[in-house]
N, C-alpha and C positions, 0 to 999 in steps of 0.2 A: 401407549398406542403403537400399532405395529407400525414399523417403518415403511415409508414410503404411501401409505394409504390415508383416505381423507374422509372424515364425515360429510357427507353431501348436504348441500344448502337447504336448510328449513327455515321457516319463518314461524314463530310461535306467538299467537294472540291470546294471553290468558284473559278471562274476565270472570273467573271465580277463584275462590281460594279454600278448597276443602282440605281436610287433614288426611292423612293416609301416606301409603307407600306405594311404590309404581307396580302396576300390574302388567302381567304379560297376557295377551290374547284378548278375547271379549268375555266380560263378566258383568254380572248386575251393576257392579261399582263403576262402570264405565262413565257414566254420567257425572262423576264427579272429576273426571280429567279430560284433558284436551289431547286428542289425538292427531297425527300428522304423519302424511305419507307423501313421497313424491314418484312412487311406483317401482322404486328400487330398494327401499328400505322402510320400516314401519317401528315409528317411535311412540312411547306413551311416556309422558313426563309429568311430574308432580308439579304444580304450578310454582312452588317455590324454588325448584330447580330452574324453572324457566326465567326467572327474575335474577338468576346469578349471574353476577359480572364477571364475565370469563377473562384471566389475564392473558397476555400475550403467550405463544408457543413457548415452552421451555427448549433448551438446547438437547436435552435427551430426547425430545420428540419432534425435533426439528427437521427430519428428512423431508425433503421436497415431495409433494403430493403428486398424483396424476394431474393430467391437465384438466381445467374446468371450462365449461363453457359459460360465458359471463355477455350478455347481450347489452349492458349498460355501457361498459368501456370498451372500444376495441383496441386491440394490442397486435403487433407485427414485428417481424424480424427482417431486416434487410441485408442483403450481401454486402453492401457497400460498408457494413460496420468493420468488415476485416481490412478494406482498403484505409478507412480513418486510423485504425488500431496501428496498422503496418506504418503509415507516414509519421504519425505520432512518434512510435518506438524508434524510427530512423532519426529523426532530428534530436530527439532525447539522448540517443546513442552518442552523436557528435557532442553535444553538449557536455556529456559526462565525460567522454574523452579529453575534452580539452580541460577539466577540472584536475584530472589526476596525470596529465602529461609532462609537466614538471617535476612532480614530487617522486616519480619512479626513478628518475635520473638526477636527482636534486644535486649530488656531487659534480655532474658535468656543467649544469647551470651555476654553480656557484664558481666554478673556474672560468665559465665564459664570461658571466657578466660582473665577476671580481665582487660579489657581495657574499653575506655570511649565509649558513645554512637556514638559520631562522628567518632570513627575509624571503629565502624562496620558499619556506613553509607557508609564509603569507599568501603566495600566489593560489594555494589550495585554500587558507582560512579565509580569504576574501569572499569565495562563495558561501561559505557560513553567514559572513558578517553582513553581506548584502541584502541576504533572504530576510533577516529578522525585521527589519523597519520596513521593509516593501511588500512583506506578505499581505498585509491589511488593503492597501491599495490594489495588489493583484487580484485578490479574492472578491474585492468589490466589483472590479472590473468583469471578472468571470461571472459573477451573478447578474451584472446590469446589461454587460455587452455581449455575452456569451461566449460559447468555446471557439468559435471560429476567429473571433477579434483576438483572443487570448493566445490562441495557436500561432497566429501571424505574428505576434509580438515576440513570443518565445524563438520562433524558427527565425525571423528577420534579424533579431538582436544578435541571436547565435551566430549567424552569416557575417554581420558587421564585424564582431569582435574577432573572428577568425581570420578576416582580410586585414584589419590593423595589426594583429601579430605578424603579417608578413611584413609590415614596415619596421618591426622591432630587431631584426637580425643585425646585430652590431654590438660589440662588446661594452660600448657606453649608452646603450639604447633600453636599459631594463625599465625605465620609466614609462616606455612606450608599450613594452609587453605587460607591464603592470596595469595600463590604463584599458589595453584591450581585454584583460582577463576580468577587469570589473566589468565591462560591456557583457562579456559572457556570464559572469556572475548575476547580473540583474536578468538576462535571458532565462537563466534556470529559474527565477521566481516565478515565470509565466509559464514552466513546464513541469515542475516536480508536483504541483497540486491536481494535475489533470488525469492521472490514470484512473481513480476512482469516479470522476465525473464522465469519462468516455465510456467507462464500463457500464456506468449505471443509464445512460441516457441513450446507448447504442445498443447494448446486449440484454438478454433475457435473463430471468432468474435463475436456470440452470446453468448460466455460463458466465455469470456477472463477476465473481471471485477469480475464474481462470482467465478472464480477458484483463481484469486488474492486475492479475499478476504478470499477465503477457507484457502488458504496457510498463511495468517497473522492469520487466526483464530487459527491454530495450536499453534503459539506463544501466541497470548493471552490466548488459553486454559492451556498453561504451567504456565502462570502467575497466572491465577485462581487456580489451583492446588497447585501452591506455597503459595496461600494466606490460602487454606484450610486444607492443609495436615502437615505443619510443627507445627502448635499449636497442633494438635492431636497426632502427632507421638512424639514431645518433649515437654510435659506439663512442667510446671514451678516447678521443684523439688530444691528449693535453697538450702535446707537443707541437699541434698544428691546429690553430684557432681558426685559421680560413677555412680548414676542411670541416671543421666543427660547425662553423656557422653555416656553411653549405647544406650540410646534412640538416639542420635546423631548419632551414627555409624549406627543403623538400618536405619535411613533417609539415610545416606552417602552411604551404601552397596547397597541398593534398588536402588538409583539413578544411581550408576555405572553399575549395572546389566541391567537396561533398555537402557542406553546408549549405552553399548557394543551390546546388541542386535539389536538396530536400526542402528548402524554403519555397521553390517554385512548385514541388508538389503539395505541399501545405494550401498553396493559394486555390488549386485546382481541385483538391480532395476534400480537405476539412470543411464540414458543415456543423452549424450548432446543434442538430438534433435531426433525427428521422421524421418523415411525416406524419406516422403513427408511432406512439410510444411503444417500448419492447416489453413493458411489464406493468402489472397492476399498481406497483408501488408509484412508477413514472406517470401513470394514467390519473391517479388520483392528483398527483402535484399539479398536473396538468390543467386540472379543474380549478385551481385556485387563481384568483383575479391576481394579475402583477403588482397592482397596487396594494394589495394586502401584505406583500413582502417587505420586510424592514430589516436591513443588513446589520444595522446597530442592535436589533433586538435578537437577531440569529445569535449575534457574539455573545450577548449578554447570556441567552439560552444555554449555549454550549458551556460556559464558565459557570453555571449554575448546577450543570450536570455532574454529579460526583464520579459516576464511574468513568465519565470522559476525561474528567481531571486526572484520575490515577492512569489512564491510558496515556493521557499525554507527556506525564512524568516518566513512566516506564519506557513508552515508546522513544522517547528522548535519550534516555541512557542507553538503550539497546543499540540505536541507529548513531548515536554520538560515538560510542564506542567502535562502531564499524568504520566512522569518518576517521577516527584518530588512527586506528591501527592501519587504514589504508595510506593515510598521509605519511606516517612515520614507518613503514614497512622498510623502506631504503635504509634509513638511519640504524634500524634495528638488527637487519641482515649485514650491513657492512661493519659493523661492530664486531660481529662474530665471525663473519666470512668474507674479508676484503677482497675486493676485484671480482665479488660475483655479482655484478649489475645484472647480467643477463639472466641468471638462475633466479636473482630477485623478482625480476618481471614475470618470469614462468610461474613463480610461486604466487604472486599478486595475481595472474591469471588463475591457478587453480582455485584459489580462494573464491574467486568471483564466479567462476565457472560452475563450481559446484555450489554456489548461492543459487545461481538461476535455474539449476534443476530443483534445488529445494524450492524455489518460489512456485514453479511450475505444478510440483507433486502436492504442494501446501493448498494452492488454487483449486486444484482437481478437486481435493480431500475436502475443502470447504463447500464446494458446490454440490458435493454429494451428500454430505453430512451436517453442514451447518453448525458443528460444533466449534464455535468460535472462542469461548473462553480456553476450554480443555486443549485446542490447538495451541493457542497462543503461549499458554502456561507451559505445556510439554516443549515446546519449540525453545521459550525461554530458558528452561532448565538445561536443556541439552547445548544451549549456546553457552552457558556458564561453565559445564563441564568441557566443552571444545576449548574455551579460552583458558581454563586451568591447565589442561595439558599443553596446549600451544606455549603457554608462558614458561613451563618447567621442562620442555624439549627443546626450546630454540637455542640453547649453548651447547647441544651434546655433539656437535660437529659432525652430525650426519644430515646431509641435504635432503636424502631421501624420507627422513622422518619428518622434516619441516613440510616437506609435499604434502604428506599423508594428513598432518596434524592441522596444516593452514586450509586444506580441502575439507575436513571435518567441521573446522569453526565456521568456515563460510557458507557450508551448505545449511546450518542452522541460523546463523547470525544473519546472512543477507537473505534467506528464505523468510525471515520475520517480517520483512519490510512490506510486502502485500498484504499480510495477514493482519498488521496493524491497522493500514488503511481500510481494510474492510471490515474489520471489527468497530473501528470509529464510526463508519457511515452507519452500520445495525444499529447502535446503541444512541445514535443522535438524530435518526431518523425522524420527523420529515427535514431536518435542516439541509442546507446546502453541502452535497459532497466536497464541493471545492473548497468550501470554508472550513470543514472539519480536518481535510487532508492538508490544507495549508497550515492550521495550526499545528497539526502533529509535525508536520516538516520544520515549522518555525522552532518548536521546542529541540528536535534533532538538531538543528543547526547551532541552537545555543548551547547544548551539550557538546555537541563535536568543536564548538571553538575552544570552550573550557577545556574539555579533555586532551585535546591537540597540545594546547599550550602548557597543561600541567606534565601530562604524560612526555612530551618532548623536552621539557625541563628536567624531568627526572631521569629521563634515558641519557642526556649529556651529562648531568652532574652525578649521577650513581650508575645505573647500568640498565638496559632493557627490562631486566626481571623487574627491576623496582616499578617501572612506569606499567609494565603488565599487571603486577597485583594490584596496583591502584585501580585499573579497569575493574578486574576480577571482584574486588569489594562493590563496586557500584553495581555491576551486572546482579550480585546477589541482591543488593538492595531492589532491584527492579523486579525481581522474582517474587519479593513479598509484596509489593504493590499490586502485580498483577494478579496474584491470588487473591486480593481485595476486591477485585472489579466485579461488580453483579452484573451478570449476564442478561440484557434484555433485548431480545431479537425484533426490533420494532419494525423494521423495514421487510424481513421475512414473514412477520405475522401479517401484513396487507398483502404480501404476494400470495399467500395461502389463504386468504379470507375472501368471502364474497363482499360485493359491493353493494351498499344499499344507500342511496341518495348521496354518493360521494363519500360515505364515512366506512371506515374499515370494521367489520364485525368478524371476529376470529369465529372459524367454524372447527378449529380443533378443540376437543374437550379433553382436558387431561384428565386421564383415568382415576387419578388419586383425589380428584374434586368431586367427581359424579358417579363413579362406579356403584355406589352404594345406592342412590336413587335412580339409576337409568339402566334399561336393559332392550337391546335392539333384538328384532325378529327380521332375520334375512330371508330373503326369497331368491328366486332364480335370477342372480345378477350376472352381468358379464364383468363387473369389477366387484369385489367383495368390499364391504365396509365393515371395521371392526374397532372397538375400543379395549 
């Protein structure tokens, strides 16, 4: 099918079963066939072709068509969607900042609290540990109580945790800062699963992937700032712990003030959904009675979906690798470049900012092409190449090379995150976006915990090279699993379909299925239709 074009809506009601081939124009055999026309195209069909059950659109034919008029279900886009997206991105940013702010200057916190580096690593790992058991109640809450309640919990707990950290400034108060980090990690559970939900319920089909990428971008930007600011705000003043504590308190109070501001914005801006749905896919879901929805059945359906299971594992491997590299970057760099805490933060910033660019570009690409599997597999392979290059250039004693390789790694590894979210929503529709995204994040946290602990131990006992080779092997396995995923674009199939009695009826006819039995007669159209 020609990209961007759409077969106009037709309703075929065969009541005879003649033998023969499709004819073009008017002949004496026309009585054996049913003709239909809407004034813009003329189609003559064999009744056997009329009964053909058509599959969902294939990736190769999944370019978005022109807009269609549909009188059954009304859709509309609201300007408020950008405000909702912006507020979410801001409080997600602060939560991500609080995740990484300890790890990037782990040697400083080791001295200040007089604990081991492994203990400081747990301030990052606790984010992953808390997510796994809490994801199911969090996604249940999202499905039952809606986007607004979930957003308020995420932003509110994030602010609470930030204020508790302000009370942890003191060499003997590590347990207070750990308590605060646990609160922030619980807040994260109500944050990470929202990008695909916000994109789906507020944004149209031509912008949904870009919106999801932008929502993920806020979290990535928080990680980037978390790499950049802590080394600047808290320099290594090992000889003056009072000054060190003062600098830490400045960082904590600044974070608390911003998180409180963003919580207040969440109260006034974020709503469950717009008055009218933004897309046909959401319009179809809105016609389903709430009592027909079962959270338990949704979870069971997801775990019966083989392509989604493969995506769960491959997404967990890639994202878990990113978590591990981010957490252990300081330890890897200090091993080869002692005293370079500031440049370590800058390298982390480069890694994440490049990933932010990759996220946006991948989101725009998916909105234009809908080639989810091809894009996912390509980005996965390039992430593997980037990880290999980063691994074997880390000890070359050239910081400029590390900046370049970290940027390349981040562009693809971090850029993969929104692709996985959107691919998961496509292959699991009409299941809840929050549930599918939550499970993806849960697997990411599990792999993140395992990878961080094992890679950290390998880095300490042997070298950063051995730890990074460990990750390379797992990413290679992820490539194989991604290649096995069957791409079935269910949500896109609804968005390009005509709606008949609340059911999605695909209107794209794959040319390889029907080209031998169908011919079109085009007339004077202002939009050409072809197969």
